[in-house]
C-alpha positions as CSV (number, residue, x, y, z in Angstrom):
1,X,11.5,-24.0,18.3
2,X,8.1,-22.0,18.3
3,X,7.3,-20.9,14.5
4,X,7.5,-17.3,14.3
5,X,4.0,-16.7,13.7
6,X,2.4,-18.9,16.3
7,X,4.1,-16.1,18.9
8,X,1.9,-13.3,20.2
9,X,1.9,-10.2,18.6
10,X,4.0,-8.7,20.8
11,X,6.7,-10.7,21.1
12,X,7.0,-10.7,17.0
13,X,7.3,-6.7,17.9
14,X,9.7,-7.1,20.0
15,X,11.9,-9.6,18.1
16,X,11.1,-6.9,14.7
17,X,12.7,-4.0,17.2
18,X,15.8,-6.2,18.0
19,X,16.5,-7.3,14.3
20,X,15.9,-3.7,12.9
21,X,18.8,-1.9,15.6
22,X,21.0,-5.2,14.8
23,X,21.0,-4.6,11.0
24,X,21.2,-1.5,11.4
25,X,25.0,-1.4,10.6
26,X,24.8,-4.2,7.9
27,X,24.9,-3.3,4.0
28,X,21.4,-2.5,2.8
29,X,19.1,-4.1,0.2
30,X,16.1,-4.3,-2.1
31,X,15.8,-7.9,-2.8
32,X,13.0,-9.1,-0.7
33,X,14.5,-12.6,-1.3
34,X,17.7,-11.5,0.7
35,X,16.3,-9.4,3.4
36,X,13.9,-12.8,4.4
37,X,17.0,-14.7,4.0
38,X,18.8,-12.6,6.5
39,X,15.2,-12.1,9.3
40,X,15.6,-16.3,8.7
41,X,19.1,-16.5,9.7
42,X,18.7,-14.2,12.3
43,X,15.4,-15.5,14.0
44,X,17.1,-18.9,14.1
45,X,19.5,-18.8,17.4
46,X,16.8,-17.3,18.7
47,X,14.7,-20.2,19.1
48,X,12.1,-19.3,16.4
49,X,12.6,-20.1,12.9
50,X,10.6,-17.8,10.5
51,X,9.6,-20.8,7.7
52,X,8.8,-18.0,5.1
53,X,9.9,-18.1,1.7
54,X,9.7,-16.0,-1.7
55,X,9.0,-18.8,-4.1
56,X,7.0,-16.6,-6.8
57,X,6.1,-16.6,-10.5
58,X,7.0,-14.1,-13.0
59,X,3.5,-12.2,-12.0
60,X,2.5,-13.7,-8.7
61,X,4.3,-11.2,-6.6
62,X,2.9,-12.2,-3.3
63,X,4.9,-14.1,-0.5
64,X,4.1,-18.1,-0.2
65,X,2.9,-19.5,2.7
66,X,4.5,-19.1,6.3
């Protein structure tokens, strides 16, 4: 498996575009945690895990490291 962040930018873009098309028919969510969980779940069978979480404190609005 190749971690998502190590893929070339054009491959990352291609995966994001494909994901967006596939998720266009799914229920929408505003939850960043849910969005990341869905993307991680979708990427795993593609062979490139995202390995990204939002482990945030109450006042920390930045995502954890990839």
